[in-house]
N, C-alpha and C positions, 0 to 999 in steps of 0.2 A: 577451610573456614569452618569454625565450630557452629553447629546448629543447635540451638537451645530447644529442649522439649519442656513445655509447661504442663504440669500435672495437677489435676484437681482431685484431692482426697476427700471422699464423702463418708463420714462415719461419726456416730454419736458417742464414741468412746474417747474421753479427753486425753487418755494416756497415749493415743496413737500418734498425735502430732509430734511430741518430743522424740518418740521412737523413730519416726520417719526422718526428722531433721538430724538426729544423731547418726542413724544408720546410713544415710545418703550424704553425709557432710562433705565428702571429697567431690562427689558429682555436683553438689550445690556450689562449692567454692570454685570449681573449674568452669562453671557456667553451663554445664551440660544439661542439668535439670533445674527447674524452678517449681516450687510447690505452693499451692494455695489450698485452703481447707474450708469445708462446709460440714454442718452438723446433721443434715438430712437432705432428702431429695428436693424439697421446695427451696431451701437455701442454695443448693447446688445450681438449680435453674436460674436463680437470681444472679449468682456469680457468673455463670456462663453467658447470660445476656449482657452483663457489663464488661466481660473480658473475652474478646474474640481471639486472643492468642492461645487459649487453652487447647492442647492437642490430645490429652489423654485423661480419662476419668477412671479413678480407682475407687470403687464404691462397695460398701457393705450392702447386704440384702435386707436385713432386719433393722429398721430404723423408725423412729416416730414420725408422724405426719405423712411422709412419703418414703417408701422403701426403695431398694435398689432396682427391683424389677419394673416398677412403675416409672422410675427415673429413666431406665433404659428405653422404655416405650416413648418417653418424651424426647429423648436424645434423637431418636429416629425421625422425629418431626421437625427438628432444627435444620435450617438451611445451611449446613456446614458439615465437614467431615471430621468425626471424632472417633477415637478408639476407646474401648472400655474394658476394664478388667474388673470382674466381680469377686467378692469375698463371701463365702457362705460356710455354714456349719459342715463338718466332716460327714460325708456320706449322704448329703441332701441332694440326691441325683435329680429329683423332680425340678428343684429350683435351678440346678446347673443346666439341665436340658432346656428349660424355658429361657434362661439367660443367653445361651448359645444360639437358640433359634431367633432371638431378638437382635443378634448381631454382635454379641460380646466377643472381644478378641481372645480372651483367655479367662481362666478362673483360678482362684486360690481357696484353700480351706483353712478354717480356724482350728486351733490357734496358729497365727501366722508365724512362719519360720523366715527370719530375715533374709537368709541366703536365697530361699525360694522366691521371696518378694523381689529381691534385687534382679534375679535372673529373668523373671517374668516381665518386670518393668523394662529391663534392658532389651528384651526381645521385642516388646511393643514399641519402644523408642526407636529401635533400628528400623522397624517397618515404617514408622512415622517419618523418619529422616529420609528414607528412600522415596516415600510418597511425595515429600516436599521437593526433593531433587527432581523427580519426574515432572511435577507440576511447574517447577521453575524452567525446566527444559521446554515444556509445552508452551509456556508463556513467551520464552525467549524466541523459539522457532516461530511462534505465532506472529511476532513482529515483522517477520520477513516472508513467511509462507502462509498459504491459506490454511484454514482449520482442517480441510480435508487432507492436505499433504502432511500436516503435522500428525494427524490421527493415523495415517497410513505408515509413517516412519516410526512412530512410537509404539503403535499397537500391533504391528506386524513385523516381527524381527527379520523375516525374509526380504522385506522391502528395502532394508538397508544394504543389501548386496549390490555391488557395482554391476552395471549392465542396463540395457534398455530394450525397447521394442519399437517397431515401426507402427505408427498410428496416424490417422488423419485427424488433425486438430485445426482449430481456428486461432490464429495469433493476432494479438493487438499490441501495437507499439505506439506510445505517446512520447512527445518531446516538447520542451518549451522553446519558443522562438526567441532568439536573441538573449538567451540566458548568459552566454559567455560575456556579453557586454555588461550585464548587471553584475556578474561576479567580479569583473575587473574594477568596477567603480564603487564597490561596497566592501567593508571589512568582513573577514571570514565569519564572524559570529552572526552578522546580519544575513549573509548568504545562507548559512545553515538554518536560521530562523525562517527565511522565506521558503526554503526547500521543505522544512518540516511541516509548515502550514499547508503547502501544496500537496506534498506526497501523502500526508495524513488524510486529507479529504479525498484524494483520488483512491487511496487504499480502501476507504470505507465504501465508496461507490463500487469498486471492483468486487469487494466481498459480497455486496448485496446481489450481484449478478453471478455469484459462484465462479468467478475467475480465479485462476491460480497465478499469483505474482511470481514469475520466474526470477526476476531480479530488478533492482533499481540500478540504473547505469547513469550515475550523476543525476541529471534532471529528467532522464528518460525512464520509462517503465515498460517492461516486456511482460505480457500477460498471456497465459494459455487457457483456452476453453476446450475441454475435451480430455484433460489429463490432470490428476490421476483418475478422475471420475468422468466417464464418457456419457454424454446425454444427447438425446435426439435433437435438441434445440440449441446446441453449442454456438453455431454460427449466428443465429438470430439473437441470442443473448449477448454475443460479442458486439453486434451492431448497436443494440439497445444500450449496452454499457458505454460504448464510445459516445453516443449522443448524450447520455446522462452525465458523463465526465465533462463534456463541453458545457452543458448547462450548469454544472456545479462550479465552473470557473467564476461565475458572477459572485458567488458567496466567498470564494477564495480571495478575489480581488477586493471585496468589501472589507474583509478581515485585514488584508494587507494595507488598505487605505487608512483604516483606523490607527494603524501603527506607523503611518508615514512611510510605507514601503512601496516600491514601484509595482505597477500593474504587470500581470503576466498574460501571455497568450500561448495556446497549446495547439499542436497539430497531431492528428492520429491517423495511422495506417492500419488496415486490417487485411488479412490474407488467410486463405484456407488451403492446406496441402498436407502431404505426407512428410513426417519428420521422424527422427529417432528421439524417444522420450524415455527418461529414466534417471537413475543415479549415475552421474558422470564425474569422473575425477580419479583419485587414487585412494588407497586404503586409509591414508592419513587425513585426506581432505577431499570431500565430495559434495556435490550439490544436485538437487533434483532439477532437471532442466531439459531443454530441447536443443537439438542440432540438426542442421540440414539447410539445403538451398532455400527453402521457403522461409526460414528465419531471416536470411539475408534479403530476400525479396520484400518481406514485411518492413524491414528497416529502410529499404530503398523507397518504398511507397510512402512511408512516413516522411522521408526527406523531401518529397515533392509537395507536402502540404504547407499551407499558410495558417496563421493563427485562426482558431475557431473552425477549422475545416476537418472533415473526416473523408478519407479516400479508401476505396476497397477494390478488390479484384473480382472478376467474373465468377471465380470458384466460390467465393464467399456468398455472392448473390444467389448462385444456384443452390447452395446449401441452406441459405436462410429463407428462401421462398419469396412469395409475392408481397409480403408485408413491408419489404424495404422500399422506401421512396428514394429515387435517385435523380440527380441533376445531370450535369454535363458529363460527357465521356471523353477520354483521351487515350491515345495509343502511345506507349513509350517503350524504349529499349532498356532492358535491365541486364546487368552482368550475370552470366551463368544461364541465361535463357536465350535460346536461338531466335525464337519468334518474338515480335513485339507483344507487349503485355497491355491489355485493355484495363484501364482503371476508371472508376466511377466515383463521382462526388455524391455522398449520402446527404439527403436533406431531412429524412425522418424515418420513422418506423410505425407501422400500424398495430393492430391488436396482437397480443394482449397488452402492449406497452404504450402505444399511442403517444409517441414522443416526437418532437421536431427540434431541429437546431435553431438557436436564436437567430433572428433575422439580422443580417449584416447590412447596415445602411451607410453608404459613402456619399459625402457631400463634396463633389469636385468643384473647384473654381477655375475660371480661365485667368491665366496670368497675363498682366499687361505686357510684360516682356518675358520671353522665354528664359528660363533659369538654366544656364549651362552647367555641365558637370563632366567629370572624367570618371569612367567606370572600368572595372576589371570583372571578368567572368570567373566565377569560382567553380572548381571541380572538387566537391566535398569540402574540405577545409583549406584546399590549396588554390592559389590564383593561377590562371592560365592566360597566356598571351600578354600583349602589351596593353597600356591604357588606351581606351577609346573615348571619343568625345560624343556627348549627347546633350539634349536640352529637355527640360521639363516644360510642357506647354499647358498642362492642367494639373492641379494639385489638390490633395486633401491631407488631413493629418495622418491618414493610414496608407496612402498610396499616391500614384501619379500616372499621368499619360506622358510617355517620353517619345522623343524622335531621335533616331540615330542612323547614320549611314552603315553601321556595322550590324549585320544580321545576327540576331540572338534567338536561341531556341526557346520554345515554350518551357516553362518551369526552370529556366536557368536562374542561378543565384548570382546576384550582382553586388559588388562593393562600389558604392557611389561616393565620390569625393566632391563636396559642395563648396563653392565659394559663397561669400555673402551675396544676397540678391541685390543689395544697393551698391556695394563696393566689391567688384568682381576680383580685386586683387587680395581681398581678405578671405581667408579660408575659415569656413564655419566648422567643418568636421566631416566625418565619414558616417554613412549609414549603409545598411544592408537591405536588399530588396529581392523579390522573386518575380520573374515574368509570368503573369497569369493569363494573358490574353493578347491575341493579335488584333489590333484595331485597324479598321479600314484606313488606308493611306499608306504610302510607301515608307517603310522603316518606322512605323508607329506601333507602340506596344503599351499595354497596361501593366503596371507593376504594383505589388503590395509590399509595403515596408515590413521587414521582419526584425530589425533591430535599429532603434533610433536613440542615440544618446540625448541627454537632457538639453544640451546647448543646441543641437541640431533640431530637436523637436520645437524649441522656442522659436527658432528662425522660421520653421515651416508654418507654425501657427500664426506668426506675424505676417507671412506672405499670404496665407489663406484669408486672413482678415481683410487684406487689401484687394483681393481678387473678386471677380464677379462670378456668382454661382452658375454652373452649367445647368441649363434646363433639361 
């Protein structure tokens, strides 16, 4: 792809413009160079203010109103990157020295020799094109990596080598609840629009807390705190970032609602441990990232969450310190770890962040008649066992209290198939839920809905409106 270099020629000699246009006619026709002209430094500044695409200034030194040296000084005050070539009288070393000290790229002496001018402009143009490519690479990488990773990869050639190091980091993984259902029910362009709104806002929050986005995995985000830059407060910042991400969901959903798009809920898992971090892959394709059992554990913890929740491990709490406010504690078995893992629900964080998660309020109603359903227990994305029977005895738009003769473990994911509450032979549809609490009473559990299709949500809202609120 051809990159055009736009050149401003500043000189009070009227014969210079036709000389330039004739001498560079092939470059102009090919689109490699574009020229604009000004008669002195003041006019040049006006042209530069109006045209932000100018890359190179070719300026004489001796001109009326404002000469080339004063123009150079003004160029340094502009909030943009420009290269300058100065033209001066033969042997005028004092002016040449002053111009070079003010940042001139190169100089030419009068009378101008066209071949020398072409070579000098070509050299400056090559430097400009390389600079544009580097900036494009920086901007492109910056869409996927933190500024710190981009700076490390572009400014330190040795950082591009394959390999890694063991390092203790804090990992954050977020994921949307029920996004697969949304994806199935909307056209691809709508799904991408939803994702871009969500991921864009989350990336802004993560950047504010100096997290490194390792990758977007569909609607999930994996973030590293502690690489490539290690800080003393990595764990605490990760916790504060997670809370702020949850708080930012209100703005995301407000934006989605304005466009008539469905509401989103997100869960977040945090874990601290030793991983291998660095450039991973092959000589042709590599990425900056992390590998290790603690990455898998972070993903497992995230899978235990419901919408609006942040769960973390004891290792993160130890590293973050006493500022973290926690709620209930659970012990769970995780693949790859022999002993049960203690995980904690985060409620807030103290100074210097002073953040708390939005309060989640549920309005349960007592159903006049228990609402029967058939459910399957999910292991990851797969269903295990046969269908079991249960009934909903209390209900809200976001969850239910259920009773079943089949024991279900805390944090189990359920697929619930609902008949219509009025006509039990009519099937309303399926929804997904997570067991979040054992309720006193034999076979009684509290579940939170994680994915509710629109037609099922309408039936649930209708049933809630007819029930009596639980005190």
